MARTOR-262770 format. One record per residue (C-alpha): x, y, z. Coordinates in Angstrom, 2 decimals. Example, Ala and Ser with C-alpha at 12.3 -4.5 7.8 and 13.67 -1.06 7.14 Angstrom:
+---------+---------+---------+
|       X |       Y |       Z |
+---------+---------+---------+
|   12.30 |   -4.50 |    7.80 |
|   13.67 |   -1.06 |    7.14 |
+---------+---------+---------+
% end
This chain:
+---------+---------+---------+
|       X |       Y |       Z |
+---------+---------+---------+
|   37.51 |  216.38 |  247.45 |
|   33.73 |  216.52 |  248.32 |
|   32.63 |  219.97 |  246.99 |
|   30.81 |  220.70 |  244.05 |
|   32.23 |  218.79 |  241.45 |
|   28.97 |  219.42 |  238.91 |
|   29.73 |  220.99 |  235.41 |
|   32.47 |  220.47 |  232.88 |
|   35.16 |  223.00 |  234.29 |
|   34.63 |  221.14 |  237.77 |
|   34.84 |  217.58 |  236.54 |
|   37.98 |  218.59 |  234.62 |
|   39.85 |  220.41 |  237.22 |
|   39.28 |  217.57 |  239.23 |
|   40.09 |  215.15 |  237.04 |
|   43.40 |  217.13 |  236.03 |
|   44.60 |  216.69 |  239.83 |
|   43.86 |  213.02 |  239.61 |
|   45.95 |  213.23 |  236.54 |
|   48.76 |  214.85 |  237.93 |
|   48.72 |  212.80 |  241.48 |
|   48.69 |  209.61 |  239.65 |
|   52.16 |  210.67 |  237.64 |
|   53.41 |  211.52 |  240.91 |
|   52.71 |  208.37 |  242.49 |
|   54.40 |  206.04 |  239.24 |
|   57.06 |  208.35 |  239.90 |
|   57.21 |  207.97 |  243.60 |
|   57.04 |  203.91 |  242.45 |
|   53.53 |  203.54 |  244.01 |
|   51.57 |  201.17 |  241.95 |
|   48.46 |  200.96 |  244.26 |
|   48.54 |  204.89 |  244.08 |
|   48.70 |  205.75 |  240.44 |
|   46.35 |  203.30 |  239.76 |
|   43.51 |  204.04 |  241.86 |
|   44.54 |  208.09 |  241.11 |
|   43.64 |  206.48 |  237.35 |
|   40.52 |  205.08 |  238.11 |
|   39.60 |  207.62 |  239.36 |
|   40.45 |  210.14 |  236.82 |
|   38.54 |  207.95 |  234.37 |
|   35.00 |  207.59 |  236.75 |
|   35.40 |  211.63 |  236.30 |
|   36.31 |  211.45 |  232.56 |
|   33.27 |  209.63 |  232.47 |
|   31.25 |  212.73 |  233.61 |
|   32.34 |  214.62 |  230.17 |
|   32.15 |  211.91 |  227.69 |
|   34.52 |  213.82 |  225.43 |
|   37.94 |  215.36 |  225.30 |
|   37.48 |  218.75 |  225.90 |
|   40.09 |  221.48 |  227.15 |
|   38.21 |  223.72 |  230.22 |
|   40.48 |  225.96 |  232.38 |
|   43.07 |  224.62 |  229.80 |
|   43.04 |  221.22 |  231.62 |
|   43.14 |  219.37 |  228.67 |
|   40.95 |  216.64 |  230.39 |
|   38.83 |  213.99 |  229.14 |
|   39.18 |  210.07 |  227.87 |
|   42.02 |  210.40 |  226.17 |
|   44.10 |  212.41 |  228.35 |
|   43.36 |  209.74 |  230.97 |
|   44.62 |  207.28 |  228.59 |
|   48.11 |  209.19 |  227.73 |
|   48.43 |  209.61 |  231.57 |
|   48.41 |  205.87 |  231.64 |
|   51.20 |  205.61 |  229.67 |
|   53.40 |  208.15 |  231.71 |
|   52.32 |  206.59 |  234.68 |
|   53.73 |  203.00 |  233.14 |
|   56.83 |  204.65 |  231.95 |
|   57.69 |  206.47 |  235.15 |
|   56.73 |  202.69 |  236.85 |
|   59.40 |  200.98 |  234.66 |
|   56.50 |  198.86 |  232.78 |
|   57.84 |  198.55 |  229.62 |
|   55.25 |  196.05 |  227.85 |
|   52.48 |  198.40 |  229.70 |
|   53.86 |  201.23 |  228.06 |
|   53.66 |  199.93 |  224.92 |
|   50.24 |  198.51 |  225.06 |
|   48.58 |  201.74 |  226.30 |
|   50.48 |  203.68 |  223.57 |
|   49.07 |  201.16 |  220.75 |
|   45.88 |  201.71 |  221.95 |
|   45.60 |  205.34 |  222.82 |
|   43.68 |  206.89 |  219.77 |
|   44.53 |  210.72 |  220.07 |
|   42.40 |  212.12 |  217.12 |
|   39.58 |  213.24 |  219.59 |
|   41.69 |  216.03 |  221.40 |
|   40.99 |  219.27 |  220.21 |
|   43.19 |  220.41 |  217.73 |
|   45.26 |  222.67 |  219.84 |
|   46.49 |  220.33 |  222.24 |
|   50.02 |  218.72 |  220.36 |
|   51.74 |  218.75 |  223.28 |
|   49.23 |  216.06 |  224.58 |
|   49.79 |  213.93 |  221.28 |
|   53.51 |  214.35 |  221.51 |
|   53.53 |  212.97 |  224.72 |
|   52.53 |  209.72 |  224.18 |
|   55.64 |  209.14 |  221.60 |
|   57.61 |  210.75 |  224.33 |
|   56.38 |  207.85 |  226.69 |
|   56.91 |  205.76 |  223.76 |
|   60.06 |  206.73 |  223.37 |
|   61.58 |  206.46 |  226.90 |
|   59.98 |  202.80 |  226.57 |
|   62.15 |  201.72 |  223.59 |
|   64.96 |  203.05 |  225.24 |
|   64.16 |  201.26 |  228.33 |
|   64.34 |  198.35 |  226.03 |
|   67.29 |  199.26 |  224.25 |
|   65.28 |  199.70 |  220.82 |
|   67.33 |  202.79 |  220.17 |
|   65.89 |  202.77 |  216.48 |
|   62.26 |  202.28 |  217.45 |
|   62.63 |  204.96 |  220.61 |
|   64.89 |  207.76 |  217.59 |
|   61.90 |  207.66 |  214.89 |
|   59.04 |  207.67 |  217.91 |
|   61.22 |  210.57 |  219.55 |
|   60.96 |  212.38 |  215.96 |
|   57.47 |  212.08 |  215.52 |
|   57.23 |  213.37 |  218.66 |
|   59.47 |  216.88 |  217.40 |
|   57.05 |  217.12 |  214.74 |
|   54.06 |  217.34 |  216.31 |
|   55.79 |  219.74 |  218.95 |
|   59.17 |  220.59 |  218.64 |
|   59.79 |  222.55 |  222.22 |
|   58.10 |  219.61 |  224.04 |
|   61.07 |  217.43 |  222.72 |
|   63.64 |  220.08 |  222.90 |
|   62.89 |  221.21 |  226.17 |
|   61.93 |  217.76 |  228.14 |
|   64.18 |  216.74 |  230.75 |
|   63.39 |  212.80 |  230.31 |
|   63.91 |  213.04 |  226.23 |
|   67.13 |  214.49 |  226.99 |
|   68.18 |  211.73 |  229.52 |
|   66.91 |  209.03 |  227.20 |
|   69.09 |  210.48 |  224.24 |
|   71.77 |  210.62 |  226.65 |
|   71.69 |  207.20 |  227.29 |
|   71.25 |  206.17 |  223.58 |
|   74.60 |  208.05 |  223.11 |
|   76.52 |  206.07 |  225.21 |
|   75.26 |  203.07 |  223.21 |
|   75.17 |  204.46 |  219.51 |
|   75.42 |  202.12 |  216.67 |
|   74.97 |  204.86 |  213.71 |
|   73.57 |  202.38 |  210.95 |
|   71.04 |  201.48 |  213.05 |
|   69.93 |  204.90 |  215.00 |
|   70.51 |  208.11 |  212.02 |
|   67.74 |  210.21 |  213.56 |
|   70.11 |  210.19 |  216.96 |
|   72.65 |  212.43 |  216.70 |
|   71.10 |  215.26 |  214.22 |
|   68.05 |  214.96 |  217.32 |
|   70.90 |  215.48 |  219.99 |
|   72.14 |  217.98 |  218.26 |
|   68.91 |  219.81 |  218.39 |
|   68.06 |  219.49 |  221.43 |
|   71.26 |  220.83 |  222.43 |
|   73.18 |  217.88 |  224.33 |
|   76.09 |  218.02 |  221.65 |
|   77.37 |  220.34 |  219.40 |
|   77.67 |  220.60 |  215.90 |
+---------+---------+---------+
% end
């Protein structure tokens, strides 16, 4: 896109589009394109110097970092997902963006499921649920992860799993 990106709203929209493209490329297992879109989104965020929510884009440096986590988990790069999730600081986000904060925990939980660390996954899914219950309860990736965890359940190490699965509606009382 070559048009006018001057001003925070223009950079926010452009950056949000790049982040969407990055996750889509990661879902297509295109590491190069995902990395390129994330790098370009990072440059767009540099123009803002802060996390903003112009035109409901939730765009800024922190959201670029969060999408980097999402891209890593989509690519199946467990170590990178965990490394990125441990480094991101969501306190700079506007207070009303609880779903963005919860996304870090959701993606981290998905990485733990891939690593077969169901106790850690249960704990971080619970943290996400505390921030934004609807993001957890209606998330297809979370529901898929919970189903996978239930198949290999060890009730002593994952006591939070069944209650969470009930709250998401994937098992009944």
